[in-house]
Structure formats: C-alpha cells, structure tokens
C-alpha positions in Angstrom: 0.0 0.0 0.0 1.4 3.4 -1.0 0.9 6.5 1.1 2.8 8.9 -1.2 1.1 12.2 -1.7 2.9 13.4 -4.7 3.3 16.8 -3.2 5.8 15.8 -0.5 6.9 12.4 -1.5 5.9 10.9 1.8 3.1 10.9 4.3 3.7 13.6 7.0 3.9 12.3 10.6 2.7 15.6 12.0 -0.5 17.2 10.5 -1.5 20.4 12.4 -4.8 20.3 10.6 -5.9 17.3 12.7 -6.6 19.7 15.6 -8.6 22.2 13.5 -11.3 20.1 12.1 -14.3 21.3 14.1 -15.2 24.0 16.6 -15.0 21.8 19.7 -11.5 20.6 18.8 -10.4 24.2 18.1 -11.7 25.4 21.5 -10.0 22.5 23.3 -6.5 23.3 22.0 -6.9 27.1 21.9 -3.8 28.8 23.3 -5.3 32.2 24.1 -8.7 32.7 25.7 -10.4 36.1 25.6 -12.7 36.5 28.6 -15.1 39.2 29.6 -13.3 39.5 32.9 -10.3 40.9 31.0 -12.2 44.0 29.9 -12.5 47.6 31.1 -15.2 49.7 29.5 -14.3 53.4 29.1 -17.0 56.1 29.5 -17.3 59.8 29.0 -19.3 61.5 31.8 -20.8 65.0 31.6 -22.9 67.4 33.7 -26.7 67.5 33.3 -29.5 65.0 33.5 -30.9 62.5 30.9 -27.9 63.3 28.6 -26.8 60.8 26.0 -24.9 62.8 23.4 -23.7 60.6 20.5 -20.0 61.0 19.4 -20.0 61.1 15.6 -16.4 59.9 15.3 -17.1 56.9 17.6 -20.4 55.2 16.5 -22.1 53.5 19.5 -20.3 55.7 22.1 -21.8 58.7 23.7 -21.2 61.4 26.4 -23.4 60.4 29.3 -24.8 62.4 32.3 -24.3 60.7 35.6 -27.9 59.2 35.7 -27.5 57.7 32.2 -24.0 56.5 33.1 -25.5 54.6 36.0 -27.9 52.9 33.6 -25.1 52.0 31.2 -22.9 50.7 34.0 -25.7 48.6 35.4 -26.1 46.9 32.0 -22.4 46.5 31.6 -22.1 44.8 35.0 -24.9 42.5 34.2 -23.0 41.4 31.1 -20.0 40.5 33.2 -17.8 43.5 32.6 -15.9 44.1 35.8 -14.8 47.7 35.5 -15.4 51.1 33.9 -12.8 53.8 33.2 -14.2 57.3 33.7 -13.2 60.4 31.7 -14.9 63.7 32.7 -16.2 66.7 30.8 -16.2 69.6 33.2 -18.8 72.4 33.4 -16.1 75.0 32.9 -12.3 74.9 32.0 -9.5 77.1 33.4 -5.7 77.2 33.0 -5.2 74.9 36.1 -7.9 72.4 35.3 -9.5 72.9 38.8 -12.5 70.8 38.3 -10.3 67.7 38.1 -9.4 68.0 41.8 -12.7 69.5 43.0 -14.6 67.1 45.3 -17.7 68.0 43.3 -15.9 67.5 39.9 -17.8 65.4 37.4 -15.7 62.2 37.8 -16.0 62.4 41.6 -19.8 62.7 41.2 -20.0 59.8 38.8 -17.8 57.6 41.0 -20.0 58.2 44.1 -23.1 57.4 42.0 -21.6 54.2 40.6 -20.3 52.9 43.9 -23.8 53.5 45.4 -25.8 52.0 42.5 -23.5 49.3 41.1 -21.3 48.5 44.1 -19.8 45.4 42.4 -18.4 47.3 39.5 -14.8 48.6 39.8 -14.4 52.3 39.1 -11.1 53.3 37.4 -10.6 57.0 37.5 -8.5 58.4 34.7 -6.2 61.0 36.2 -5.2 63.8 33.8 -5.8 67.5 33.5 -6.3 67.8 29.7 -10.1 67.6 29.7 -10.2 70.3 32.4 -7.6 72.9 31.2 -8.6 75.7 28.9 -5.4 75.1 26.9 -6.0 71.4 26.6 -2.6 70.3 27.9 -2.0 67.7 30.6 -0.5 70.1 33.1 0.4 73.7 33.9 1.4 75.6 30.8 4.4 78.0 31.0 5.5 79.7 27.8 3.8 77.1 25.7 5.5 74.3 27.6 4.0 72.0 30.2 5.8 72.5 33.5 6.3 69.0 34.8 7.2 69.7 38.4 4.6 72.3 39.0 1.9 69.9 37.6 2.7 67.1 40.1 0.9 68.6 43.1 -2.3 69.1 41.1 -2.1 65.5 40.0 -1.8 64.4 43.6 -4.8 66.6 44.6 -6.8 65.0 41.9 -5.8 61.4 43.0 -7.0 62.3 46.5 -10.3 63.7 45.3 -10.9 60.5 43.2 -9.9 58.2 46.1 -12.2 60.1 48.5 -15.1 59.7 46.1 -14.5 55.9 46.1 -12.5 55.1 43.0 -11.1 51.6 43.2 -8.1 52.3 40.9 -6.3 55.6 40.1 -5.0 55.7 36.5 -2.6 58.6 35.8 -2.4 59.3 32.1 -0.6 62.6 32.0 3.0 61.2 31.3 4.7 63.7 33.7 7.9 62.4 35.1 7.7 61.3 38.7 3.9 61.5 38.9 3.4 57.9 40.1 5.7 58.5 43.1 4.0 61.7 44.1 0.5 60.2 43.8 1.5 57.1 45.7 2.9 59.2 48.6 -0.2 61.4 48.7 -2.6 58.3 48.7 -0.5 56.6 51.4 -0.3 59.7 53.6 -4.0 60.3 53.5 -5.2 56.7 54.3 -5.5 55.3 50.8 -2.5 52.9 50.8 -4.8 50.1 49.6 -5.8 52.0 46.5 -3.9 50.7 43.5 -2.3 52.8 40.7 -2.7 51.7 37.0 -0.1 53.8 35.4 -0.3 54.8 31.7 3.4 53.9 31.6 4.1 53.6 27.9 1.7 56.2 26.4 2.7 57.2 22.9 2.1 60.5 21.1 -0.2 58.7 18.6 -2.3 59.8 15.7 -4.9 57.3 16.8 -6.3 59.5 19.7 -8.3 61.8 17.3 -11.8 60.5 18.0 -11.1 60.5 21.8 -10.2 64.2 21.6 -13.6 64.9 20.1 -15.3 62.8 22.7 -13.5 64.3 25.7 -13.1 67.9 24.1 -9.4 67.7 25.0 -7.5 68.7 22.0 -4.5 71.1 22.8 -5.2 74.7 21.9 -1.5 75.3 21.2 1.2 72.9 20.1 0.9 69.2 20.8 1.8 66.6 23.4 4.9 65.1 21.8 7.1 66.9 24.5 5.7 64.5 27.2 4.1 61.6 25.4 6.4 58.9 23.9 7.8 58.9 20.4 6.1 56.1 18.4 9.5 55.0 17.2 10.8 54.0 20.6 10.4 50.6 22.3 13.4 50.4 24.7 12.3 53.7 26.2 9.0 52.1 27.1 10.8 49.5 29.2 12.5 52.4 31.0 9.2 54.2 31.6 7.7 51.0 33.0 10.7 50.3 35.2 10.5 53.8 36.7 6.8 53.6 37.3 7.2 50.3 39.2 10.0 51.8 41.3 7.6 54.7 42.2 4.8 52.3 43.3 2.7 51.5 40.2 0.6 48.3 40.6 -0.5 47.8 37.0 1.4 48.9 33.8 -0.3 50.1 30.7 0.7 50.3 27.0 -1.4 52.8 24.9 -2.3 52.4 22.1 -2.6 48.6 22.0 -3.0 47.3 18.4 -0.1 49.3 17.0 2.2 48.5 19.9 1.8 44.7 20.3 5.6 44.4 20.3 5.8 46.7 23.4 3.1 44.7 25.1 5.0 41.5 24.4 8.2 43.0 25.7 6.5 44.3 28.9 5.0 40.8 29.5 8.5 39.2 29.0 10.2 41.6 31.4 7.6 42.2 34.2 5.5 40.0 36.4 3.0 42.8 37.3 -0.3 42.9 35.4 -0.1 44.5 32.0 -3.0 46.6 30.6 -3.4 47.6 27.0 -5.7 50.4 25.8 -7.5 49.6 22.5 -7.8 53.3 21.7 -10.5 55.4 20.0 -8.8 55.4 16.6 -8.5 51.7 16.6 -12.1 51.4 17.5 -13.3 53.9 14.9 -11.4 52.3 12.1 -13.1 48.9 12.7 -16.5 50.6 13.1 -16.1 52.5 9.8 -15.0 49.4 7.9 -17.9 47.3 9.3 -20.4 50.0 8.5 -19.1 50.0 4.9 -19.4 46.2 4.7 -15.7 45.8 4.3 -15.2 43.7 7.5 -17.3 41.3 9.6 -17.4 43.4 12.8 -17.8 40.5 15.2 -14.9 38.5 13.8 -12.7 41.5 13.3 -13.2 42.9 16.9 -12.7 39.5 18.5 -9.6 38.8 16.5 -8.2 42.3 17.4 -8.7 41.8 21.1 -7.5 38.3 21.0 -4.2 39.5 19.4 -3.8 42.0 22.3 -4.3 39.3 24.8 -2.0 36.9 22.9 0.7 39.6 23.0 0.6 39.5 26.8 -2.0 41.9 28.0 -3.9 40.8 31.2 -6.4 43.7 30.9 -7.8 45.3 27.8 -9.5 48.7 27.9 -11.8 48.8 24.9 -14.8 50.7 23.6 -16.0 47.4 22.1 -16.3 45.9 25.6 -20.1 45.6 25.7 -20.3 44.1 22.2 -17.5 41.7 23.1 -19.3 40.7 26.3 -22.4 39.8 24.4 -20.5 37.9 21.7 -18.5 35.9 24.2 -21.8 35.0 26.0 -23.2 33.8 22.7 -20.2 31.5 22.2 
C-alpha cells in the first residue's frame, strides 16, 4: 500500500490540521482565551440629566450624564464587565484644570453614584488635566511648555479627590515624570494605601487619539503633546518608563495604544511580572467601526480577532470601547 502524496513524496507524521477540524476541537487546544473578565469599558461622563450625546467619530459611544452612566454601568455589569474607566467633561475649564481635583468634579460625582448604584463594579478614574484645562494640555502651561514639576501637586490633589469619592483604581495618564511616586505618597499619607495605581506607563504620542479628543473635548489649543508623550519609534524607552513607574509604586502597567504596539506589550510581558493593561484606543475602535459600517469587514470577527491579538501579545487587561459588544458575543459562544 502506498501513502505517497505526490506533493511531499511521503506521508507527514505531523498534521497540524488534525486539531482544526471542528469548533469543539479548536476550542479545546486554543492557546489564548479572551474572557469578559479581561475588559475595562471606558466612558465619558458630563454634567446634566438625561444626557446621551452621541459622538460622531465613535459610533455607538456617547457622552453620558451621571444618571445615564449609571444605567449604562448597570447593563455592563450585568453582562459581566468588571470595571469602567471614567473620563470627565467639566462644566467649565480654566488654566489649572481645577474641576479635576474638586470634590464635586464630574468624575467624583460619577464615582460616588456608581459605587452606590453598582457596588460590584470597579471604578477606574483616569487622572489627567487635559479635559479640564482651557489650553487642553495635561499640566500647567508655562510659555507654551508643560511644567512637569509644577503639575505634580495638582495630580496628587486629583488622585486624593478621586480616592475620597470611592475610586477603586487611580489611573494617571498625563505622562509627567515622577507622577506615580507623588501620587503614591499622597494616597498613602491620607489613608489610601490600599488604592492601586494603574499607570499609563508607555503612552505614545499617537495619531490614533483623534476620536477621543472629540469625545473628551481635550485637543490642545496650542502645540501638541509630543514633548511629554512617547515617540512612536521607541520601544526600549517604554521599558525604562515602566521600570521607573514600578519603582515609584505602580501596581499595573499600561501600554497605549494597543494594536499598533503589540511588540511593546510583548516586551512588557517578557520583562515584568506585574499585570499589563493595554488600551485599545479610539482610533483603533473607529477604524473597525467604519470598515464594518461600509461592509468591508465582519465586525464581530474583526473585533474578537483584534482583542485576541492584544491578549496573545501578553495583556492581562484590555481597555476597549468594544467591551459591551464583546461581552455579548462571548456569552453567545
């Protein structure tokens, strides 16, 4: 009896296709499992009542007043999503971003409402001044340059206001040098030593934040953020940033954006034992939404493949605007 195939001249001993023949087999040998428990759902919260203001650049995402946010969070928690990341739209802006650290600031109001109404949901408070400053930068502006060291006390004040409101995790995204250490000391000294910090450690000056800046009304009024956010060409520098943040007291490290920086996520996973978060940013979300709406991609398959690639690269936590859709799709199997 001959087993020659003609193509290879002999029957292969190893056939990878044997383990791909049906869905049950593929599930059994799958190396990477995307789970709803991996997800954080970002939200934009604004003043007012009954507000659901759609964001044109981000189909399916809206600016929400606190009451509507509670409804959204209740539904997300019921779908198994463990956490929401809050961004605030202030009532008024000023050069120092004062609503960010006001105990009655919008993120603080939203945090209290969520902890009362959806107590099992983790509230992650984004900590940055850019949404709150009249100039749109992430710190105090001096001669068109952000003053790193003068900004640090305001970041610490913001962290304390967020912790007092009940935030479960503080997430500084400003990219000021030394901010994790200042925030950690402030939290510890005021009785919040158990509150973890999820640091935006490797946050790149990316072109893929455009839709977010529309959603959060946070575009700089002068210049750009390349003086403090990372150069997209640099990977070794990301390791340095993460190492510094860990030394200052960070509990979770983040890479942002996610999809275009899978190599950085992989390197972070290789080097560090701490949890790694990855932010599937607005531009990545909007690209897939636009392609799906034009019929160019199968949205469900494309989104699940995208988030699986982020998990496969080494992320433990994925922040994504797709979170609620993904939760439903995973539940459907």
